[in-house]
Backbone as ProteinMPNN parsed JSONL, in Angstrom:
{"seq_chain_A": "XXXXXXXXXXXXXXXXXXXXXXXXXXXXXXXXXXXXXXXXXXXXXXXXXXXXXXXXXXXXXXXXXXXXXXXXXXXXXXXXXXXXX", "coords_chain_A": {"N_chain_A": [[-8.509, -2.171, -18.084], [-8.218, -4.538, -15.572], [-6.026, -5.066, -13.878], [-4.577, -2.403, -15.15], [-6.642, -0.546, -13.542], [-5.931, -1.406, -11.022], [-2.777, -0.668, -10.313], [-3.41, 2.164, -10.487], [-4.973, 2.181, -8.173], [-3.016, 1.688, -6.13], [-1.159, 3.822, -6.73], [-2.869, 5.748, -5.796], [-3.21, 5.232, -3.162], [-0.787, 4.979, -2.174], [-0.314, 7.752, -2.672], [-2.05, 9.139, -1.19], [-1.354, 8.348, 1.514], [1.574, 9.188, 1.66], [0.869, 11.8, 1.541], [-0.954, 12.28, 3.843], [1.273, 11.55, 5.684], [2.832, 13.919, 5.688], [1.215, 16.158, 5.827], [0.334, 15.11, 8.766], [3.204, 15.639, 9.987], [3.637, 18.221, 9.637], [1.436, 19.619, 11.017], [1.499, 19.136, 13.421], [4.552, 19.847, 14.266], [3.526, 22.678, 13.902], [1.711, 23.304, 15.652], [1.347, 24.666, 19.18], [3.103, 23.393, 21.189], [4.888, 21.835, 23.844], [8.195, 20.727, 23.207], [9.096, 18.052, 24.101], [6.689, 16.414, 24.083], [5.536, 17.221, 21.475], [7.442, 16.01, 19.602], [6.955, 13.188, 20.683], [4.067, 12.946, 20.012], [4.49, 12.646, 17.349], [6.116, 10.713, 16.697], [4.164, 8.71, 17.617], [2.385, 9.155, 15.538], [3.658, 8.815, 13.118], [4.472, 6.194, 13.563], [1.648, 4.959, 13.602], [1.228, 5.483, 10.66], [3.595, 4.225, 9.576], [2.568, 1.427, 9.768], [0.176, 1.325, 8.982], [0.496, 1.541, 6.185], [2.327, -0.334, 5.662], [0.782, -2.271, 6.134], [-1.424, -1.764, 3.798], [0.696, -2.15, 1.739], [1.235, -4.644, 2.092], [-1.68, -6.044, 1.711], [-1.622, -5.425, -0.848], [0.524, -6.473, -2.229], [-0.447, -9.459, -1.98], [-2.586, -9.649, -3.281], [-1.358, -8.967, -5.75], [-0.076, -11.236, -6.063], [-2.001, -13.711, -6.095], [-3.141, -13.104, -8.127], [-1.428, -13.681, -10.073], [-0.79, -16.322, -9.887], [-3.363, -16.925, -10.658], [-3.203, -16.761, -12.977], [-0.944, -17.674, -14.078], [-1.724, -20.3, -13.275], [-3.988, -20.212, -15.486], [-2.969, -20.31, -17.926], [-1.537, -22.689, -17.321], [-3.955, -24.323, -17.969], [-4.77, -23.964, -20.154], [-2.417, -24.467, -21.993], [-2.438, -27.544, -21.644], [-5.176, -28.284, -22.05], [-5.024, -27.464, -24.69], [-3.037, -29.571, -25.899], [-0.687, -29.798, -24.692], [1.32, -28.998, -27.002]], "CA_chain_A": [[-8.33, -3.633, -18.14], [-8.643, -5.015, -13.982], [-4.665, -4.905, -13.492], [-4.229, -0.783, -14.631], [-7.309, -0.296, -12.447], [-5.155, -1.516, -9.322], [-2.182, 0.139, -10.332], [-3.907, 3.258, -10.332], [-5.241, 2.362, -6.971], [-1.807, 1.6, -5.455], [-0.461, 4.825, -6.605], [-3.695, 6.642, -5.219], [-2.845, 4.848, -1.917], [0.81, 5.113, -1.678], [-0.089, 9.202, -2.565], [-2.633, 9.748, 0.233], [-0.475, 8.047, 2.836], [2.408, 10.114, 1.93], [0.094, 13.305, 2.224], [-1.164, 12.153, 5.792], [2.501, 11.988, 6.624], [3.473, 15.197, 5.715], [0.18, 16.868, 6.766], [0.675, 14.794, 9.892], [4.069, 16.188, 10.118], [3.485, 19.888, 9.468], [0.272, 19.758, 11.837], [2.574, 18.603, 14.912], [5.543, 20.817, 13.99], [3.461, 23.899, 13.954], [0.95, 23.097, 16.864], [1.954, 24.824, 19.865], [3.398, 22.465, 22.623], [6.005, 21.188, 24.093], [8.825, 19.741, 22.6], [9.145, 16.488, 24.098], [5.238, 16.291, 23.81], [5.714, 17.381, 20.23], [8.127, 14.478, 19.452], [5.779, 12.048, 21.4], [3.033, 12.975, 18.865], [5.005, 12.686, 15.74], [6.471, 9.349, 16.318], [2.987, 8.076, 17.345], [1.882, 9.066, 14.226], [4.469, 8.295, 12.266], [4.222, 4.387, 13.704], [0.602, 4.656, 13.528], [0.735, 5.676, 9.193], [4.022, 3.557, 8.867], [1.552, 0.432, 10.163], [-0.932, 1.432, 7.661], [1.696, 1.669, 4.767], [2.833, -1.565, 5.86], [-0.661, -3.281, 5.531], [-1.686, -1.754, 2.553], [1.429, -2.877, 1.108], [0.599, -6.532, 2.245], [-2.803, -6.538, 1.325], [-1.333, -5.209, -2.281], [1.308, -7.797, -2.573], [-1.185, -11.111, -1.206], [-3.591, -9.456, -4.267], [-0.624, -9.261, -7.059], [0.122, -12.91, -5.858], [-3.228, -14.137, -6.207], [-3.875, -12.462, -9.89], [-0.274, -13.906, -11.087], [-1.196, -17.263, -9.837], [-4.35, -17.43, -11.342], [-2.756, -16.13, -14.695], [-0.168, -19.395, -14.535], [-3.01, -21.677, -13.424], [-5.13, -20.043, -16.655], [-2.096, -20.489, -18.668], [-1.4, -24.242, -17.743], [-4.447, -25.329, -18.081], [-4.721, -23.861, -21.658], [-1.556, -25.349, -22.194], [-3.096, -28.721, -21.796], [-6.291, -27.964, -23.725], [-4.462, -27.66, -26.332], [-2.75, -30.909, -25.955], [0.926, -29.826, -24.656], [1.877, -28.388, -27.781]], "C_chain_A": [[-8.04, -3.648, -16.23], [-6.941, -4.305, -13.329], [-4.27, -2.843, -13.399], [-4.959, -0.095, -13.504], [-6.425, 0.109, -10.976], [-4.026, -1.118, -9.208], [-2.728, 1.761, -10.06], [-4.537, 3.772, -8.669], [-4.093, 2.5, -6.046], [-1.042, 2.974, -5.273], [-1.478, 6.137, -6.06], [-3.219, 6.443, -3.62], [-2.017, 5.131, -0.996], [0.524, 7.403, -1.789], [-0.94, 9.94, -1.482], [-1.652, 9.011, 1.959], [0.628, 8.661, 3.009], [1.677, 11.289, 2.227], [-0.483, 13.799, 3.573], [0.02, 12.424, 6.093], [2.893, 13.376, 6.877], [2.366, 16.188, 6.379], [0.583, 16.697, 8.102], [1.775, 15.84, 10.909], [4.162, 17.411, 10.653], [2.668, 20.374, 10.596], [1.051, 20.126, 13.428], [3.468, 19.273, 15.011], [4.627, 22.249, 14.111], [2.38, 24.176, 15.306], [2.001, 23.556, 17.735], [2.034, 24.187, 21.196], [4.978, 22.347, 22.97], [6.652, 20.458, 23.423], [8.735, 18.83, 22.594], [7.883, 15.872, 23.973], [4.987, 15.941, 22.352], [5.962, 16.001, 19.416], [7.675, 13.408, 19.449], [5.239, 11.575, 20.241], [3.502, 12.236, 17.514], [5.622, 11.436, 15.825], [5.319, 8.596, 16.504], [2.279, 8.193, 16.141], [2.642, 8.447, 13.136], [4.831, 6.482, 12.16], [2.763, 3.816, 13.069], [0.377, 4.529, 11.497], [2.549, 4.118, 9.114], [3.405, 1.62, 9.36], [0.744, 0.083, 8.966], [-0.233, 0.911, 6.426], [1.419, 0.185, 4.631], [1.662, -2.731, 5.709], [-1.293, -3.201, 4.236], [-0.315, -2.242, 1.372], [1.436, -4.607, 1.187], [-0.154, -6.912, 1.259], [-2.245, -6.468, -0.417], [-0.594, -6.343, -2.779], [0.684, -9.344, -2.597], [-1.858, -10.627, -2.837], [-2.759, -9.71, -5.689], [-0.453, -10.769, -6.833], [-0.793, -13.567, -6.244], [-3.601, -14.472, -7.575], [-2.455, -13.47, -10.794], [-1.126, -15.456, -10.739], [-1.939, -17.744, -10.384], [-4.1, -17.318, -12.836], [-1.768, -17.579, -15.108], [-1.04, -20.336, -14.305], [-3.391, -21.53, -15.179], [-4.094, -20.907, -17.643], [-1.759, -22.175, -18.694], [-2.292, -24.67, -18.111], [-4.9, -24.989, -19.592], [-4.243, -24.662, -22.252], [-2.321, -27.315, -22.269], [-4.037, -29.064, -22.321], [-5.926, -28.31, -24.743], [-3.367, -28.808, -26.737], [-1.171, -30.985, -25.509], [1.837, -29.168, -25.819], [1.592, -26.757, -28.605]], "O_chain_A": [[-7.632, -2.6, -15.728], [-6.787, -3.349, -12.569], [-3.931, -2.154, -12.437], [-4.425, 0.664, -12.694], [-6.275, 1.102, -10.264], [-3.714, -1.016, -8.021], [-2.113, 2.395, -9.203], [-4.609, 4.874, -8.126], [-4.146, 3.383, -5.19], [-0.473, 3.338, -4.244], [-1.042, 7.28, -5.916], [-2.9, 7.417, -2.938], [-2.089, 5.394, 0.205], [1.135, 8.182, -1.057], [-0.663, 11.034, -0.989], [-1.561, 9.399, 3.123], [1.004, 8.871, 4.162], [1.93, 11.807, 3.315], [-0.544, 14.879, 4.161], [0.195, 13.448, 6.754], [3.2, 13.886, 7.955], [2.643, 16.903, 7.342], [1.077, 17.628, 8.739], [1.541, 16.48, 11.934], [4.602, 17.722, 11.76], [3.017, 21.401, 11.178], [1.058, 21.098, 14.184], [3.51, 19.628, 16.189], [5.368, 23.118, 14.571], [2.355, 25.279, 15.852], [3.183, 23.259, 17.559], [1.246, 24.372, 22.124], [5.961, 22.757, 22.353], [6.096, 19.491, 22.902], [8.384, 18.226, 21.581], [7.932, 14.667, 23.727], [4.474, 14.902, 21.935], [5.185, 15.231, 18.85], [7.803, 12.603, 18.527], [5.479, 10.56, 19.588], [2.875, 11.412, 16.85], [5.675, 10.936, 14.701], [5.185, 7.704, 15.667], [1.564, 7.263, 15.766], [2.165, 7.621, 12.358], [5.231, 5.78, 11.231], [2.584, 2.807, 12.386], [-0.407, 3.719, 11.002], [2.305, 3.083, 8.495], [4.182, 0.702, 9.098], [0.643, -0.922, 8.263], [-0.536, -0.125, 5.835], [0.649, -0.397, 3.867], [1.791, -3.854, 5.221], [-1.666, -4.185, 3.596], [-0.581, -2.644, 0.239], [1.638, -5.467, 0.33], [0.112, -7.646, 0.307], [-2.478, -7.425, -1.154], [-1.036, -7.09, -3.652], [1.266, -10.273, -3.157], [-1.527, -11.44, -3.7], [-3.21, -10.414, -6.592], [-0.854, -11.463, -7.767], [-0.346, -14.361, -7.071], [-4.096, -15.479, -8.081], [-2.571, -13.853, -11.958], [-2.134, -15.667, -11.414], [-1.747, -18.884, -10.805], [-4.822, -17.795, -13.711], [-1.856, -18.29, -16.109], [-1.163, -21.246, -15.124], [-3.173, -22.424, -15.996], [-4.394, -22.025, -18.061], [-1.713, -22.844, -19.727], [-2.042, -25.653, -18.808], [-5.435, -25.917, -20.199], [-4.825, -25.502, -22.938], [-2.515, -27.935, -23.315], [-4.038, -30.045, -23.066], [-6.29, -29.169, -25.546], [-2.917, -28.852, -27.882], [-0.457, -31.937, -25.825], [2.996, -28.843, -25.565], [2.395, -26.338, -29.439]]}, "name": "protein", "num_of_chains": 1, "seq": "XXXXXXXXXXXXXXXXXXXXXXXXXXXXXXXXXXXXXXXXXXXXXXXXXXXXXXXXXXXXXXXXXXXXXXXXXXXXXXXXXXXXX"}
C-alpha cells in the first residue's frame, strides 16, 4: 500500500538525518582545530541539518494532510453516491 511505503520513506529520511547529524558531530569533534572554530562549525552544521529536517517534516506533514483530505473527500463522495444512508 502507498501509505506503508510513505511510512518507510519517513523512517528512512529520519534515520538518515540522525546519522548525518551524529556523523557530522563526530567528524567535527575529531578534527584537529581550535575549540572556537570547531564549535562554530558544529553550530553551522546543526543549523543546516535542523533546517533540512524541518523542511522534510513540513513536506511529509503536507503530504499526509493532502492524503487525508483526499480520503475524506472520497468517503463523502461515496456517501452521497449511495444516497446518504
